[in-house]
N, C-alpha and C positions, 0 to 999 in steps of 0.2 A: 606891464600894468603901471601908469603913474598918476598919482594922487593926486588933485586936484582941491580948487576951494571947498567948502561948504555953499550945497547950496537948499533952499528952504519951497521958496515958490514958484520951482516952472512948471511951464504949463506944454505941451505938445503944440508947437508952435509951427510943424515942418522939421524940423531938425532931429534927429535921429536919436533919444532918450530912454533912458531903460532903470530899470528898477531891479535889485537882487536881496532876497531877506534871508538873512542866515536865523535860522528859528529854532530856537534850544529846548530843551523841555531835560528832565533825567529821570532816568529808567537804572534796573539792577543793578545794570552795566557802567552806569552813571553818567554823564552829560551826554546829548549825544545831540545830532543835529538834522532837521530833516533835510532828504538830498531827494532829487528825478533822475529815474533812467531813463536819458534822451531820447527818442522814437525815431529822429532825423539829423542829417549831416548839419554842422559839422558837433564831433565827435560821437556820433550813432551811437547808441550800447555803451556810450561813458554817465558818469555821475554828475550831476551838475546842480547847484542850489537853484530853488523855484526863482523864477522872476519871468522879463515881460517888457516889451518895450507899453511906454506910456501909449494910452487912447487918446485922442485927440481931445483937448479941451482938457482933459484928466492932469490931478496934481501929482508932484512925489508922493505924497503921505496918503493919498487917494489912491493909487497904483497900489504902491508899499499892503496897505491894508486891505484890498482887494486880493492880492496875491496871496492873505493870511489866510482869510476868509476862503477862499476857493481851497486850499490845501490841508486845509487845519479843520475849518469847517467852524469857528469861533474867529472873531475881530475884537472882541475890550479885551484888550490883553496890553502889558507893557511893547512898544516899537517906539523904538527911534533908530532917527538916521545915524549912521557909520561915518564912511567915508564916499567921496567922490571920488573918481576914475578918470581920466580923459582920454584912456586907450586902455583897452582891456583886449587882449589876444583872440582874433577872430572872431572877433563881437561886430554883427552887424548895426551899432549903437555908438554916436559919437561919444556919448556922453552917459555915463553906468553909474547910477546913486544906489549906494550898499545902505542897506537898515540891518536891524537885529529885535527881535522878540524871544519871550520865552511866555512858553507855555505849558502848564500841568495835564500829560500825558493823557490822562484820564478821562479831560475834557474833550478830549478831538477827537474826528471824526475822518481819517484821510478816505484821500478818494479811491475806489476796487474797481481801477482800472489796468489793462495788463499796458497798452501803453502810455507812455511819459508816466509810469507806474512810482508814487512816493512810495519812500521807506524812513525808519526812522535808523542812522547808522551811529553808533558808540563816535564819540570824537577822534579818540584813536586808535579808530580804526579806518580814518579819512585819508586818501591820500590823493595823488594823480589824476585829480578831480577836474572835469572842463571847464575851460576860462577860466586858467590859474586862481579858480575860487578856492583852492585852499588858503593862498594868503587872505584873503575876505574873513577867512573861517579864523584864522589865528590873531587879525585883525579886533572880529567881535569875542571871540574866548577873552582876547588880555582886558577891553572895555569891561566888559560884565564882571573878570573878579575884581577890578579893580573899583567899579562900582559897588560894589556887597562892603566896602571901607564902612561908606558913607550915606546910605540910601537903601530905600527898602524896595530892592527890585527882585529881590526875590519872592513878591506877593503871588506872581503871576506861575510861581511854578508848585504853590500852595491852596489847596482849599481853604472855604474860607474858617472853621477851625481845626486848629492841629494842634500837636503836641510839642513842646521844644525838643524833642528828641529826633523827629521827623522833620522839622527846619535843621536841626545840625548837619544830618543824612544829606539835604539839601545841599548846605554850604558846603560839604566834604566833596558833595561828588562834582562840583563846579573848581575847585580847589585845588582836586584830588589827592590830598591830605585827609590822614585823621585827625579832628580835634580833643584839647582836651574839654568835656564836657561842662567844668564851671568855666573855663577859661570862657569860652560858647558864649553861656548864660550872662555871664557877666557883658561880653561883647556887646551881644544884640539888647539888655537893657538900657545899655549906656547910651544908642542911639533911637533907644524912645520911640521903638518902631511896633513894637506889638504892646501886649497887653492881656494879661488874665482875662477870661471869661465867667471866671466861678463857676464853670462846668467841667465836668473829668470823665474821663473814657478806660473802661478797663482795659487790660491788657495781659492776656494769660492769666498767669500764675502771681503775677505783679500786684504790686499796691495800685490803684486808679493814679492815671499820670490827669495832671492839671490838661486841660483845652487855652488853647492860646489864636488871639484874631491881632491883624494888622491894627493898628488906630488907624491907617488910612491904605484903601486899595488903589489909591490914585499915584500917578510916579510923582516922584521929588525932582524938581527943576534945575536944585542946586547942583 
């Protein structure tokens, strides 16, 4: 699988172009990715990332958004172009453009079908995927971790209002390690990406916890 230059405005013109989307969420097991069980050759019975060929006149971002909505039932999420590959083993496409997206699992509605079945899989339990998709997921996971340091990328993984503890659990799931509570709070406050809502929520026998919200639920572009 050979990496090529990024593409932004390609439309279908007769060449075989395709998109694949790495869709991440956070579950109890940690960071998970959406995979599809293939029902036809090549790699029949194997798992792969959701994707497909561009439709006539369709843009790359349009195709990625369509696949995201088809598989999760939602489209107003963080979605970013990842890498472009000019050779993917056994693929019918000449160019494959990968994207990655983040979604709160509580918002999703996966297709209830026996063929081309979608399922969430813990990121650490994915291997031997069709079309060398393991490498694409690794690229996406690295990009996701890096963007936590300077953007609000986690907004798609959390509800409109959330506790600082819930946000910390999302970060820990992505990074794969525990974080000190005070250091995490300083880190988030330093980025200026969240603010207090003035509301609290009761959590068991503990004192009420402050609810926070993102200062913006739009992707930071730098």
